[in-house]
N, CA, C and O atoms as a DFTB+ gen file, in Angstrom:
232 C
 N C O
     1  1      49.063      79.935     102.383
     2  2      49.903      81.092     102.117
     3  2      50.136      81.161     100.610
     4  3      50.624      80.207     100.004
     5  1      49.797      82.257     100.036
     6  2      49.945      82.394      98.593
     7  2      51.375      82.784      98.240
     8  3      52.169      83.140      99.110
     9  1      51.688      82.709      96.949
    10  2      53.020      83.057      96.463
    11  2      53.319      84.524      96.714
    12  3      54.441      84.898      97.058
    13  1      52.300      85.346      96.537
    14  2      52.487      86.783      96.721
    15  2      52.861      87.100      98.167
    16  3      53.752      87.916      98.404
    17  1      52.207      86.477      99.126
    18  2      52.512      86.772     100.519
    19  2      53.879      86.198     100.911
    20  3      54.555      86.779     101.760
    21  1      54.302      85.083     100.324
    22  2      55.631      84.542     100.580
    23  2      56.686      85.500     100.051
    24  3      57.687      85.761     100.717
    25  1      56.459      86.018      98.859
    26  2      57.379      87.000      98.285
    27  2      57.473      88.236      99.170
    28  3      58.569      88.728      99.438
    29  1      56.333      88.735      99.620
    30  2      56.320      89.922     100.471
    31  2      57.052      89.668     101.785
    32  3      57.777      90.533     102.275
    33  1      56.859      88.481     102.350
    34  2      57.521      88.147     103.596
    35  2      59.040      88.099     103.408
    36  3      59.783      88.650     104.220
    37  1      59.502      87.443     102.341
    38  2      60.939      87.346     102.086
    39  2      61.542      88.696     101.754
    40  3      62.674      88.985     102.144
    41  1      60.799      89.527     101.039
    42  2      61.297      90.859     100.711
    43  2      61.415      91.717     101.965
    44  3      62.386      92.455     102.131
    45  1      60.439      91.619     102.829
    46  2      60.493      92.362     104.084
    47  2      61.670      91.887     104.936
    48  3      62.358      92.706     105.544
    49  1      61.906      90.596     104.986
    50  2      63.031      90.041     105.737
    51  2      64.355      90.548     105.169
    52  3      65.245      90.941     105.923
    53  1      64.484      90.539     103.858
    54  2      65.711      91.017     103.224
    55  2      65.894      92.514     103.434
    56  3      67.015      92.971     103.657
    57  1      64.823      93.276     103.368
    58  2      64.915      94.717     103.565
    59  2      65.273      95.063     105.003
    60  3      66.019      96.013     105.242
    61  1      64.760      94.320     105.944
    62  2      64.967      94.691     107.336
    63  2      66.254      94.105     107.914
    64  3      67.005      94.821     108.577
    65  1      66.520      92.838     107.682
    66  2      67.660      92.181     108.316
    67  2      68.785      91.847     107.342
    68  3      69.914      91.616     107.775
    69  1      68.514      91.816     106.062
    70  2      69.531      91.444     105.086
    71  2      70.706      92.402     105.064
    72  3      71.857      91.969     105.018
    73  1      70.433      93.691     105.097
    74  2      71.499      94.685     105.085
    75  2      72.342      94.590     106.354
    76  3      73.566      94.714     106.303
    77  1      71.696      94.373     107.469
    78  2      72.418      94.231     108.733
    79  2      73.330      93.010     108.719
    80  3      74.474      93.086     109.168
    81  1      72.839      91.895     108.214
    82  2      73.650      90.677     108.130
    83  2      74.829      90.890     107.195
    84  3      75.945      90.483     107.516
    85  1      74.608      91.518     106.048
    86  2      75.709      91.773     105.117
    87  2      76.740      92.714     105.720
    88  3      77.936      92.542     105.484
    89  1      76.305      93.702     106.491
    90  2      77.229      94.617     107.150
    91  2      78.075      93.888     108.192
    92  3      79.277      94.132     108.294
    93  1      77.470      93.015     108.949
    94  2      78.207      92.247     109.959
    95  2      79.214      91.313     109.303
    96  3      80.347      91.201     109.771
    97  1      78.819      90.643     108.227
    98  2      79.738      89.747     107.517
    99  2      80.897      90.539     106.914
   100  3      82.044      90.098     106.980
   101  1      80.612      91.698     106.329
   102  2      81.660      92.535     105.764
   103  2      82.638      92.983     106.845
   104  3      83.852      92.929     106.647
   105  1      82.118      93.422     107.978
   106  2      82.988      93.855     109.075
   107  2      83.842      92.704     109.589
   108  3      85.004      92.909     109.940
   109  1      83.289      91.509     109.637
   110  2      84.070      90.343     110.081
   111  2      85.187      90.033     109.091
   112  3      86.305      89.728     109.505
   113  1      84.904      90.104     107.789
   114  2      85.938      89.846     106.782
   115  2      87.034      90.896     106.826
   116  3      88.206      90.570     106.638
   117  1      86.676      92.147     107.072
   118  2      87.675      93.210     107.144
   119  2      88.525      93.065     108.406
   120  3      89.735      93.286     108.363
   121  1      87.907      92.700     109.519
   122  2      88.622      92.601     110.788
   123  2      89.426      91.310     110.929
   124  3      90.346      91.255     111.745
   125  1      89.107      90.282     110.165
   126  2      89.740      88.967     110.319
   127  2      91.269      89.014     110.222
   128  3      91.919      88.397     111.067
   129  1      91.883      89.692     109.267
   130  2      93.347      89.706     109.209
   131  2      94.004      90.466     110.360
   132  3      95.201      90.301     110.596
   133  1      93.258      91.282     111.068
   134  2      93.819      92.095     112.136
   135  2      93.683      91.464     113.515
   136  3      94.046      92.087     114.513
   137  1      93.170      90.244     113.591
   138  2      93.038      89.600     114.889
   139  2      94.430      89.262     115.424
   140  3      95.361      89.090     114.637
   141  1      94.589      89.165     116.736
   142  2      95.918      88.989     117.321
   143  2      96.653      87.733     116.854
   144  3      97.872      87.785     116.690
   145  1      95.990      86.638     116.637
   146  2      96.661      85.398     116.273
   147  2      97.013      85.269     114.806
   148  3      97.557      84.242     114.400
   149  1      96.725      86.266     114.004
   150  2      96.918      86.151     112.565
   151  2      98.242      86.715     112.077
   152  3      98.517      86.666     110.878
   153  1      99.068      87.248     112.965
   154  2     100.296      87.918     112.550
   155  2     101.227      86.974     111.793
   156  3     101.752      87.338     110.741
   157  1     101.433      85.776     112.313
   158  2     102.333      84.830     111.647
   159  2     101.792      84.381     110.293
   160  3     102.546      84.273     109.326
   161  1     100.506      84.123     110.222
   162  2      99.904      83.719     108.952
   163  2      99.980      84.835     107.918
   164  3     100.233      84.576     106.742
   165  1      99.764      86.070     108.351
   166  2      99.840      87.202     107.426
   167  2     101.259      87.387     106.909
   168  3     101.459      87.649     105.723
   169  1     102.239      87.254     107.786
   170  2     103.627      87.396     107.364
   171  2     104.019      86.270     106.392
   172  3     104.710      86.507     105.401
   173  1     103.575      85.059     106.688
   174  2     103.883      83.932     105.803
   175  2     103.258      84.134     104.422
   176  3     103.892      83.841     103.409
   177  1     102.036      84.626     104.374
   178  2     101.364      84.874     103.100
   179  2     102.037      86.001     102.336
   180  3     102.144      85.944     101.111
   181  1     102.492      87.027     103.052
   182  2     103.133      88.164     102.387
   183  2     104.485      87.775     101.805
   184  3     104.888      88.304     100.769
   185  1     105.185      86.862     102.455
   186  2     106.511      86.478     101.995
   187  2     106.504      85.264     101.077
   188  3     107.559      84.848     100.599
   189  1     105.347      84.696     100.827
   190  2     105.257      83.489     100.005
   191  2     105.725      83.731      98.572
   192  3     106.234      82.811      97.932
   193  1     105.566      84.930      98.067
   194  2     105.960      85.192      96.681
   195  2     107.473      85.249      96.523
   196  3     107.971      85.181      95.399
   197  1     108.215      85.371      97.618
   198  2     109.657      85.456      97.551
   199  2     110.341      84.106      97.753
   200  3     111.564      84.015      97.644
   201  1     109.579      83.065      98.041
   202  2     110.157      81.735      98.212
   203  2     110.561      81.205      96.843
   204  3     109.881      81.431      95.842
   205  1     111.670      80.504      96.825
   206  2     112.166      79.976      95.551
   207  2     111.391      78.730      95.150
   208  3     111.038      77.892      95.979
   209  1     111.146      78.641      93.879
   210  2     110.514      77.439      93.334
   211  2     111.616      76.457      92.979
   212  3     112.684      76.848      92.508
   213  1     111.353      75.196      93.205
   214  2     112.303      74.171      92.845
   215  2     111.979      73.562      91.482
   216  3     112.485      72.496      91.135
   217  1     111.142      74.239      90.726
   218  2     110.816      73.778      89.380
   219  2     111.985      74.158      88.461
   220  3     112.310      75.335      88.308
   221  1     112.601      73.154      87.862
   222  2     113.741      73.411      86.980
   223  2     113.236      73.761      85.594
   224  3     113.218      72.920      84.695
   225  1     112.832      74.996      85.433
   226  2     112.369      75.465      84.141
   227  2     113.518      76.196      83.478
   228  3     114.043      77.165      84.027
   229  1     113.906      75.740      82.308
   230  2     115.025      76.389      81.630
   231  2     114.660      76.810      80.243
   232  3     115.490      77.375      79.531
């Protein structure tokens, strides 16, 4: 198998299935915070900036 045919094979794979894989991964990342078990984690992350620091900076 020559270098040219390996390149063509990988390019064809990326053209045909690469976009589909990236779309599925993107959809999973977008949907992940909306899953039913994530409500408590999302609330904790949203309220984390309001927790007091115990660093005595004066």
